[in-house]
C-alpha positions as CSV (number, residue, x, y, z in Angstrom):
1,M,220.1,64.2,27.9
2,N,220.7,61.0,25.3
3,R,217.6,59.4,26.1
4,K,215.9,63.3,25.2
5,N,218.1,63.4,22.5
6,E,217.2,60.1,21.1
7,E,213.4,61.0,20.8
8,S,213.7,64.3,19.5
9,A,216.2,62.6,16.5
10,R,213.3,59.7,15.9
11,V,210.2,62.6,15.8
12,R,213.1,64.2,13.3
13,A,213.1,61.3,11.3
14,L,209.0,60.8,10.9
15,P,207.9,61.7,7.4
16,N,205.6,65.0,7.7
17,P,201.9,64.2,7.4
18,P,200.3,64.8,3.8
19,P,198.6,68.2,3.8
20,L,194.5,68.1,3.7
21,P,192.7,68.2,0.1
22,V,192.5,71.6,-1.3
23,A,188.4,70.8,-1.7
24,F,188.0,70.3,2.0
25,T,189.7,73.1,3.8
26,S,187.3,75.3,5.9
27,S,186.6,77.7,3.4
28,R,186.6,76.2,0.0
29,W,184.4,72.9,1.9
30,E,181.8,75.7,2.5
31,N,182.0,77.2,-1.3
32,T,181.7,73.6,-2.6
33,F,179.2,72.8,-0.3
34,V,177.0,75.5,-1.1
35,A,177.8,75.2,-4.6
36,R,176.0,71.4,-4.7
37,K,173.2,72.5,-2.5
38,S,172.0,74.8,-5.1
39,A,172.9,72.4,-7.8
40,V,170.6,70.0,-6.5
41,R,167.8,72.4,-5.9
42,R,167.9,73.3,-9.7
43,Y,168.8,70.0,-11.1
44,C,169.0,66.3,-10.4
45,C,172.0,64.8,-9.5
46,T,171.1,61.5,-8.0
47,P,173.9,59.0,-9.7
48,T,172.1,56.4,-11.9
49,A,173.5,53.4,-9.8
50,T,171.6,55.1,-6.7
51,K,168.0,55.1,-9.4
52,N,168.9,51.7,-10.3
53,M,169.3,50.8,-7.2
54,W,165.5,52.0,-6.2
55,D,164.5,50.1,-9.2
56,C,165.8,47.5,-8.3
57,L,163.8,47.5,-4.9
58,F,160.7,47.8,-6.8
59,D,161.2,45.2,-9.4
60,E,162.2,42.9,-6.6
61,G,160.1,44.0,-3.3
62,Y,162.7,42.9,-1.4
63,R,160.6,42.8,2.4
64,A,157.8,44.4,0.9
65,D,154.7,44.9,3.5
66,V,152.1,46.5,1.1
67,S,150.5,44.8,-1.7
68,I,149.1,46.6,-4.6
69,K,145.6,44.7,-6.8
70,T,145.2,46.5,-10.2
71,D,142.0,45.6,-12.7
72,N,143.6,41.9,-14.1
73,G,144.2,40.2,-10.6
74,G,147.8,41.4,-10.6
75,I,149.5,41.9,-7.6
76,L,152.5,44.9,-7.5
77,Y,154.4,44.3,-3.7
78,V,156.0,47.5,-2.4
79,H,156.5,49.3,0.5
80,A,154.8,51.4,2.7
81,S,157.3,53.9,4.3
82,I,157.9,54.9,-0.5
83,L,154.3,55.1,-0.7
84,G,153.7,57.6,1.9
85,I,156.7,60.2,2.2
86,N,155.8,60.6,-2.1
87,S,151.7,60.6,-1.4
88,P,149.9,62.0,1.6
89,V,146.6,59.8,0.1
90,F,148.7,56.7,0.7
91,K,150.1,57.8,4.1
92,S,146.6,58.3,4.9
93,M,145.6,55.2,3.7
94,L,148.0,53.1,5.1
95,S,147.7,54.8,8.9
96,L,144.2,54.2,8.7
97,K,144.7,50.0,7.7
98,Q,147.3,50.1,10.3
99,S,145.3,51.0,13.0
100,R,142.5,48.4,12.1
101,R,144.5,45.8,12.1
102,H,146.6,46.6,14.9
103,G,148.0,43.4,16.7
104,R,147.1,41.0,14.0
105,C,150.9,40.2,13.1
106,G,151.9,38.8,9.7
107,H,148.3,40.1,8.0
108,Q,149.9,42.5,5.0
109,R,147.9,45.2,4.1
110,S,146.7,46.2,0.3
111,I,145.4,48.7,-1.4
112,S,143.4,47.7,-4.9
113,I,143.7,50.6,-7.7
114,S,141.5,50.3,-10.6
115,G,139.9,51.7,-13.3
116,V,143.0,52.3,-15.2
117,P,145.3,49.6,-16.9
118,P,147.4,47.6,-15.0
119,E,150.6,48.9,-16.5
120,A,149.5,52.5,-15.7
121,V,149.6,51.7,-12.2
122,Q,153.0,49.9,-12.5
123,V,154.7,52.6,-14.1
124,F,153.3,55.2,-11.8
125,I,154.3,53.1,-8.9
126,R,157.8,52.9,-10.4
127,F,158.0,56.5,-10.3
128,L,157.4,56.7,-6.7
129,Y,160.7,54.6,-6.3
130,S,162.9,56.4,-8.2
131,S,161.3,59.4,-10.7
132,R,161.8,57.8,-14.0
133,Y,159.3,57.0,-16.6
134,E,160.0,55.3,-19.9
135,E,159.1,58.0,-22.9
136,K,157.5,55.0,-24.5
137,K,155.2,54.1,-21.3
138,M,154.8,58.2,-20.8
139,K,153.0,58.3,-24.2
140,E,150.7,55.4,-24.3
141,H,149.8,56.1,-20.8
142,G,150.0,60.0,-20.2
143,L,146.2,60.4,-19.4
144,S,146.0,57.6,-16.9
145,L,148.9,59.2,-15.0
146,L,147.6,62.4,-14.8
147,V,145.0,60.7,-13.2
148,L,146.5,58.6,-10.7
149,S,148.9,61.5,-10.0
150,H,146.2,63.8,-9.6
151,A,144.3,61.2,-7.4
152,Y,147.2,60.2,-4.8
153,A,148.2,63.9,-5.1
154,V,152.0,63.6,-6.3
155,S,152.7,66.9,-7.5
156,H,155.8,66.7,-9.5
157,L,154.7,63.7,-11.5
158,K,151.5,65.6,-12.3
159,R,153.6,68.3,-13.9
160,E,155.7,66.5,-15.9
161,C,152.2,64.5,-17.1
162,E,150.9,68.2,-17.8
163,W,153.9,69.0,-19.8
164,Q,154.0,66.2,-21.8
165,L,150.6,65.7,-22.9
166,E,151.1,70.0,-23.9
167,Q,153.6,68.8,-26.5
168,R,151.4,66.6,-27.6
169,L,148.2,68.0,-28.1
170,N,146.2,67.3,-31.4
171,T,142.6,67.5,-32.9
172,E,142.2,64.4,-32.4
173,N,143.1,64.0,-28.4
174,V,142.3,67.8,-27.6
175,I,138.7,66.9,-26.0
176,D,139.6,63.8,-23.8
177,I,142.9,66.0,-22.6
178,F,140.4,68.7,-21.8
179,H,137.9,66.6,-19.8
180,L,140.5,65.1,-17.8
181,A,142.2,68.4,-17.6
182,L,139.2,69.9,-16.0
183,L,138.7,66.9,-14.0
184,C,142.4,67.0,-12.5
185,D,142.1,70.5,-11.8
186,A,145.3,71.2,-14.6
187,S,144.3,74.5,-15.4
188,R,147.5,75.8,-17.6
189,L,146.8,72.4,-19.4
190,N,143.1,73.2,-19.4
191,L,143.5,76.9,-20.7
192,L,146.1,75.4,-23.4
193,C,143.0,73.2,-24.6
194,H,140.5,75.8,-25.1
195,R,143.1,77.7,-27.0
196,F,143.9,75.2,-29.3
197,M,139.8,74.6,-29.3
198,L,139.2,77.8,-30.4
199,K,141.8,78.3,-32.9
200,N,141.0,74.8,-34.9
201,L,137.4,74.9,-34.3
202,K,136.7,73.1,-37.3
203,P,138.7,70.0,-37.0
204,V,137.8,69.8,-33.6
205,S,134.0,69.9,-33.9
206,A,134.2,67.0,-37.0
207,T,136.0,64.0,-34.2
208,E,134.6,61.4,-32.4
209,G,135.5,63.3,-29.3
210,W,133.6,66.2,-29.8
211,K,131.0,64.3,-31.0
212,A,130.7,61.8,-27.8
213,M,131.3,65.1,-25.9
214,K,128.0,66.4,-27.7
215,Q,126.3,64.0,-26.1
216,S,127.7,63.3,-22.8
217,H,128.5,67.0,-21.8
218,P,126.0,69.5,-24.2
219,V,126.4,71.8,-21.6
220,L,130.2,72.1,-22.0
221,E,129.7,72.1,-26.0
222,K,128.0,75.4,-25.7
223,Q,130.3,76.7,-23.2
224,I,133.1,75.9,-25.9
225,L,130.8,77.5,-28.3
226,K,130.0,80.7,-26.5
227,S,133.7,81.2,-25.7
228,V,134.5,81.1,-29.6
229,I,131.8,83.7,-30.2
230,D,133.1,86.0,-27.2
231,E,136.4,85.3,-28.4
232,D,135.8,86.2,-32.3
233,M,133.8,89.5,-30.5
234,R,137.3,90.4,-28.4
235,E,139.2,90.2,-31.4
236,K,136.9,92.4,-33.6
237,E,136.7,95.1,-30.4
238,R,140.4,94.8,-30.7
239,V,141.0,95.2,-34.5
240,R,138.6,98.4,-34.8
241,K,140.6,99.9,-31.2
242,N,143.9,99.5,-33.4
243,T,142.3,101.2,-36.4
244,D,141.1,103.9,-34.4
245,R,144.5,104.1,-32.9
246,K,145.5,104.4,-36.0
247,I,143.2,107.0,-37.1
248,Y,144.3,109.2,-33.9
249,M,148.2,108.8,-33.9
250,Q,147.7,110.1,-37.9
251,L,145.8,113.4,-36.8
252,Y,148.5,113.9,-34.3
253,E,151.4,113.8,-36.9
254,A,149.2,116.1,-39.1
255,M,148.9,118.3,-35.9
256,E,152.5,118.0,-36.0
257,A,153.0,118.7,-39.3
258,L,150.9,122.0,-39.4
259,V,152.9,123.5,-36.5
260,H,156.2,122.6,-38.5
261,I,154.7,123.7,-41.8
262,C,153.7,127.8,-39.7
263,K,156.6,127.7,-37.7
264,D,159.5,126.6,-39.4
265,G,158.4,126.4,-43.2
266,C,158.5,123.0,-45.4
267,R,158.6,123.4,-49.2
268,T,156.8,126.1,-50.3
269,I,154.6,126.8,-48.0
270,G,156.1,128.6,-44.4
271,P,156.2,131.5,-42.6
272,H,155.9,134.9,-45.0
273,D,159.1,135.9,-43.1
274,K,161.4,132.7,-43.7
275,V,163.0,131.5,-47.1
276,L,163.5,128.6,-47.7
277,K,166.8,127.4,-48.7
278,E,167.4,125.5,-51.7
279,D,169.7,123.1,-50.1
280,Q,167.4,122.0,-47.2
281,E,167.1,118.5,-46.2
282,P,163.7,116.8,-47.2
283,C,160.9,117.1,-44.6
284,H,159.9,113.9,-42.0
285,Y,156.6,114.7,-41.5
286,A,154.3,112.2,-43.5
287,A,151.6,114.3,-43.5
288,C,153.1,117.8,-44.4
289,K,152.4,116.7,-48.3
290,G,148.5,116.6,-47.8
291,L,148.6,119.4,-45.4
292,E,149.9,121.4,-48.4
293,L,147.9,120.6,-51.1
294,L,145.2,121.3,-48.5
295,I,146.4,124.8,-47.5
296,R,147.1,125.6,-51.2
297,H,143.3,124.9,-51.9
298,F,142.4,126.7,-48.8
299,A,144.2,129.8,-49.8
300,G,142.8,130.1,-53.3
301,C,139.2,128.5,-53.0
302,K,136.4,131.4,-53.6
303,L,134.0,128.9,-51.4
304,R,136.3,129.5,-48.2
305,V,133.5,129.0,-45.9
306,P,132.1,125.8,-43.4
307,G,130.1,123.9,-45.3
308,G,130.9,125.2,-49.0
309,C,133.5,122.8,-50.0
310,I,134.2,119.5,-48.8
311,H,138.5,120.9,-48.9
312,C,137.4,123.5,-47.3
313,K,135.4,122.0,-44.5
314,R,138.3,120.0,-43.7
315,M,141.0,122.3,-43.7
316,W,138.5,124.0,-40.8
317,Q,138.8,121.0,-38.4
318,V,142.4,120.8,-38.5
319,L,142.6,124.5,-37.5
320,E,139.9,123.7,-35.2
321,L,141.3,120.8,-33.8
322,H,144.7,122.3,-33.7
323,S,143.3,125.6,-31.5
324,R,142.0,122.4,-28.9
325,L,145.2,121.0,-28.6
326,C,147.4,124.1,-28.7
327,A,149.2,125.1,-25.5
328,N,149.6,128.6,-25.9
329,S,147.5,130.6,-28.6
330,D,149.3,134.4,-27.9
331,V,152.5,132.8,-29.3
332,C,150.9,130.1,-31.8
333,R,151.8,130.6,-35.8
334,V,149.3,128.7,-36.7
335,P,146.1,130.7,-38.6
336,L,143.2,131.1,-36.8
337,C,144.5,129.6,-33.7
338,R,143.5,132.7,-31.3
339,N,139.7,132.5,-33.1
340,F,138.9,129.2,-32.6
341,K,139.6,129.5,-28.7
342,Q,137.1,132.9,-28.8
343,K,134.6,130.8,-30.8
344,R,134.9,128.0,-28.8
345,R,132.3,129.8,-25.8
346,K,129.6,130.0,-28.1
347,Q,129.9,126.4,-29.0
348,N,126.8,124.0,-28.0
349,K,127.2,121.7,-25.1
350,K,127.0,119.0,-27.4
351,D,129.0,119.8,-30.1
352,E,131.8,120.8,-27.8
353,M,131.5,117.4,-26.0
354,K,132.3,115.5,-28.9
355,W,135.5,117.9,-29.4
356,R,136.6,117.2,-25.7
357,I,136.2,113.2,-26.7
358,L,138.0,113.5,-29.5
359,V,140.7,115.5,-27.8
360,R,141.1,112.8,-25.0
361,K,141.6,109.9,-27.2
362,I,144.2,111.9,-29.3
363,V,146.6,112.5,-26.5
364,R,145.8,108.9,-24.7
365,S,147.0,107.7,-28.1
366,K,150.3,109.4,-28.0
367,S,150.6,110.7,-24.4
368,I,151.0,114.2,-25.7
369,S,150.4,115.6,-22.5
370,G,152.7,118.5,-21.5
371,A,154.7,118.2,-25.2
372,P,156.2,121.5,-26.6
373,F,153.3,122.5,-28.3
374,F,149.7,120.3,-27.7
375,S,148.2,120.0,-24.2
376,F,145.3,118.3,-22.7
377,E,144.4,120.8,-20.4
378,S,144.1,123.5,-23.7
379,T,140.5,122.3,-23.9
């Protein structure tokens, strides 16, 4: 008994263990992990020390197993695993060289990268290690880096090069960037260069790059000039359609104002069975004033026949257009609405087709099908 009591007293004397950190309890830890996982997908959370370590690995070439030769005879010592994991092209090249030299010990594999400045190759390989570059180097070798990233299928560097070149488009470099965008299948950059040239054709066509393109790629120059002509024609067509739409909108508003005048009354024109109040609010229909003047003239004109007076002719056209849009001519207060409905049966097919086309365009411009006063079905 004494031994048991002593053992229990010893257990009670031991201090309690510290509680687990709140961040590492099961539910909280899962939430933290999910949040960190989503953050890693959105942002680059790699510590600076880690990036510096990868840069150091590239600079020192510790246990490098591949040598890259550049145009000036320089050699970069790199690691096959880094190249292969970032570029499927490098991976395929290194696998092929490994299979050819199977069994040869102590022989280091080598790759030649030519056609671009050696410093651009160095910036390119450094990016494969740490995904970093100097802004100054990107501005200096952006075109070469775009070519390298496309040739070796490094998509994240290619997107970065495209974005950097987009920000630096000007009249002097747009032709060179346009050429490379075509060769490197950079569709967005190609489109932006094309738009830039269309907007600034005169200064761009005076540059040395345009002259060189004219000599080396005359077909490409013709295509650009043709696209300029096509764009100009499309712009004129857009202006024409906008102008027509405004006219159709004005015609629709005139039809609304005509119904308003004949149904509710406006200023001194209105139904004969209604008296307008002196404190009546101003009319919000912009077309009312012109229609009032036209109706006044139509009511007092002695040549009130189609073709006798230009103003009366316009009033006849307004009344006929209303009759073709009116949803219910039996209760309509607009004069001659029902008469025009009946007259339409005797109209020739050519005139009838013209009216139908006009009504259809008015309806489409305002989307008034099913409106309380107007309907496309009435045509």
